[in-house]
C-alpha positions, 0 to 999 in steps of 0.5 A, a space after each residue: 500500500 505504501 509503495 502504491 501511494 508513493 507511485 501515485 505521486 508521480 502524476 502529481 509531480 508531473 503536473 506540479 513542477 511546471 507550476 512551481 518552475 514557471 521561469 524554467 525552460 521546457 527542457 529544464 522542467 523535464 529534466 527536473 521531473 525525470 530526476 525526481 521521478 527517477 529518485 522515487 523509482 530507484 531501488 534504494 527508495 524501495 529498500 528504505 520503504 521495506 525497512 520502514 515497513 518492517 520496523 512499523 510491524 504493519 501498524 499504520 500509526 507507527 509508520 506515520 509517526 516514524 515518517 514524521 519523526 524522520 522528517 523532523 530530524 531532517 529539518 533540525 539537522 539538514 544534511 545529516 545522513 539518516 541511518 535507516 537500518 539501525 533506526 531503533 528510537 520510538 517515534 516521539 508521537 508514539 510515546 504520547 499515544 501510549 501515555 494517553 491510552 494508559 491515562 484513558 484506560 487506567 483513569 484516576 478514578 479507577 480503584 487501586 485493585 484494578 490499577 494493580 491488576 493492569 500492571 500485573 497483567 502488563 508485567 507478565 507480557 513484558 516478562 514473557 519471551 513469546 505471546 502468552 496463552 490467555 488461559 495461563 494469565 487467567 489462571 494466575 490472575 483469576 478469571 474475574 480480574 483477568 477479564 476486566 483487565 483484558 477487556 480494557 487493555 484489548 487495544 494495546 494487547 489484542 487477542 492473537 492466533 491460538 488464543 494468545 495475548 499479542 501486543 499492538 507493536 513491539 515498541 510498546 514493550 520498550 516503552 513499558 520497560 523504559 525505566 528498567 535500569 532505574 537503581 530503585 528496584 522498588 519504585 512503582 510505575 503505576 503513576 507514570 505507566 511503566 513496569 519496574 524491576 520489582 514488577 518484572 521479578 514478581 512476574 517471572 516468579 509467578 510465570 515460573 510457578 505456573 509453568 512448574 505446575 503445568 510441567 508437574 501435571 504432565 510428568 505425573 500423568 
């Protein structure tokens, strides 16, 4: 889709350049059009698009914010060579997107129990090395607490194939773990929306206990 949209600009270029380059000769105008269209058609442009598509993970919002961040970087530092391959920073707008969603989901009026359960749920997702089965998290949290939290967080943690819990984009985990290197291990992230070292340690413990129970059931049968 992105590539198709870029190719749609070819027609716009052909009609717009003569308007903004009225003082140029016909040959100069044609040379400018061919140069710009050639740049859009070259293999490097397709290569860059493929990289950005991969980093967006198929999430249109991420792709749009990534584009805006790159444009802002180019504006602030003209002439700077952009390293598309090693681009790792979360787009600035995405930080705000995650924060606003957290504020909406975990509103100030929400009970302490609900807020704690939300962060417990997110801690499990951050601790896991792969998408967790919904039944596993439900067994740890309890059915009622799990369903309330899962319903509220479904935009950021949608249900995936095989009834597993997915994430809207891998950058969400990076955002939740942004303070993981904080020296204060007991600092709570409930107010500022982050998963702390303590949260992660407890999540690893609870997941281990659940895995151990499942393994014991298999070995004793």
